[in-house]
N, C-alpha and C positions, 0 to 999 in steps of 0.2 A: 513763435512761442506757443500759440494756441494749438498748432499741429503737434508740437512736442508733448504737451500735456494730454492731448487726445490719444496719442500713441501709447503713452505711459498708462493711461486709464484702461485701454484695451488689453494691454499686456497683463496688468494686475487682475483684470476680470477673468481672462483666460486661465491664468495661473490658479485663481481661486476656484474656478469651476473644474479644473483638471482636464481641460479640453485638449491639451497637448498630447498627441499620441505617443510621444517619447517618455512621458512621465507615468509612473506607476500609481495606481490608486491605492491609498493607504486604507486598509480595512481594519477597524478596531476589533480586538478579540471580543467574543461574546461574554457578557457578564450577567449570568442569571442569578437573581437573588435566591438565597437559601430560605425555603419555607419550612419552619420548624413544625414537626408533628410527631406522632408516635414512631414513624419511620421516615428516613430520608433516603430516597433512592439516588444513588450516586451515578454520575455519568461514566460511560465506558472510557477508559484511558486511551489517549491517542498514541500511536506508535512513533510519531514524529512531532517535533516541536521543541521549544526552549533553546537554550544555548548548547554548545558542544561540551562534552565532559571536560575538556581541557580548559575552556573558558570558565566553567563552573568551579573547578578546583582553584582557579585564581581568585574567584569572587567569594568563595565560602568564608563566612566570618560569623562570629557570635554577636547578636544584637540584644541590647537590654532596654531599648526604648521602642515602644509600639504605640501606634495610633489606635483609636477605637473603631476604625473603619472595618466593617466585616469583610470576610472573603466572599468571593462569588462561588456559586455551586461548582463551576468549572475548576476553580483553584482548590476548593475543598476536596473535590473528587480526585484531583491529581495528587495532592499531598498524601491523602490516605492510601491511595493505591501504591504510591512510591514506597511508603513505609511498610505496608503489610499486605499488599494486594497479591493476587494470584497471577503469575505470568506464564505458567505452564499448566493449563487446565487439565490436560490429559493425565498429569501426575499429581495434581493438587499442590504443586510447589509454589512458593511465594517469592517475591522480589528479594527478600533478605534471607541469608542462610540460617540454618538452625541445626544444632548438633543432633545427629540421628534423625533429622527431619521430624522432630517431635513438636515443634512450634508451641512452646509453653506460654508464650506471651499473648495476653489479651490486650487489645488496643482500645482504650476508653477515650472518647472525644468530648472535650469540654468546650461548649459553645455558649453564647449568650442565651440561647433558647433551650438549653438543657444539656444533660450528660447522656452520651450515646455509646453503645458498644458496637464495634465494627464487625460485621459479618462478612468475612472475606469471600466465602463461597458465593454469596448472593450479591456481593459488592454493594452493601447498603448499611445504613446506620440504624440501630434499634435503640430507642430512648429508654433509659433505665431510671432516670431521675429528671423531674421537671425543674425549671428555673435555672438561674445563672449561678453556678457554683465554681466559677473559674478560680476564685480565691483559694480554694482547697487543692488546686492542681500544683501548687508550689509554695515556696516560702518567701519569694521575693515580691516586692510591691508591683512590679510590672506584669506579673502573671495575670492579675485580674483585668488588665487593660488589653492584653493581646487577644486578637480575634479568635485564635484557636490554640488550645492546649491539648497535647496528646500525652496521656498517662499510660505507661506500660506496666501492666500487672502480671506477675508470673504465677502460673498455676502449677504447683508442685506435684499434683496428682499424676501428671503425664509421665513422671519418672518412676511411678510405682512398678515394682518388679523388674526394673531395668538394672543392669549390672554397672551402676555408677555410684561411687562413694557419696554418701550424703553430704559431706563437706565440699564436694565438687559441684553439686547441683546448683547452688546459688551462683557460682561463678559462670556456669553455662547459661543460666537465665540472664545474667547481666550481659554476657557476650551477645546473646540473641537480641536483647533490647537495644544494645548499642548499634547493631546492624540496622534495625528498624529506624532508629533516630537519625543515623547518618544518611540513609536513603532519603528521608524527608528533608534533611538539611540541604542536600545536594539539589533536590527538586526545587526547593524554595529559592536557592541561589540562581538556578537556571530560569526561573520564571518571575523574577523581580520581587520576591518576598524576603522578609527578614526572619531569622530563626535563631534559636539557642537551645542547646541541650542542657538539662538540669538534673541534679542528683538529689534534690531535697524536696520534701513535701510534708505536711502534717499527717503522717502515715495513719495514725489511729483514727483521726476524723475522716480521712479519705476513704479508708476501707469500710468504716461504719456507714458513710454516705452510700457507698456502692453495695452495701449489704453482703460483704465478703467475709468468709471465715479466715481469721488470721493464722490458723493452723495449716491452712491449705494455700493461701495466697499471700504474696508480699509485693510491695512497691519496688519495682526494679529501676525505673528511669522515667523521665518526663521531658517534654520540650514545649516551647512556646513558639508560635508562628503567626506572622501578621504583616502589617505595613509599617 
């Protein structure tokens, strides 16, 4: 009996230490805390990782319950790049499609440490408002709880002198914003995060907070992402 217990103890010790050459060592993903400042330099996106697109499509779902656990810098960087990052630098083209490649959508990032504007060319966030204003990123109670809220604001000025009927412009802006949001939704599903796309927000207060002219800009879409 004593030999049996000794053998079991050795086996458990070896398993815990990972000393068996046939076992793979599990490496936890890096989780760098976000440091809020006037700028947040995002990490360069990886070209591999996450689940396959087929797995992601089976998992994609809208979530309305979020914890207050913040995202890591790695997760934030990935979500932002998926939504509106540049994937063809030589052309300046982004991950999401845009009619006539005009890219009228500005991506505002609402975090506990401030509101930031995404600079796709530099792949960084520039703070435009200090403080936690997540509650203005949507109309639902869970918005203030989610670690990240993305607000897509359309800039109508990019259509100036373009041969596009005025009544069609807002449709195109909404179409572009939807592409951004779905990219972020799929990235979230593929990396263990929860997400939901939303179409409502206190627009007047939101644009006032961002200091945007309502004749030029309008709220197109938003989404919440977290755990």
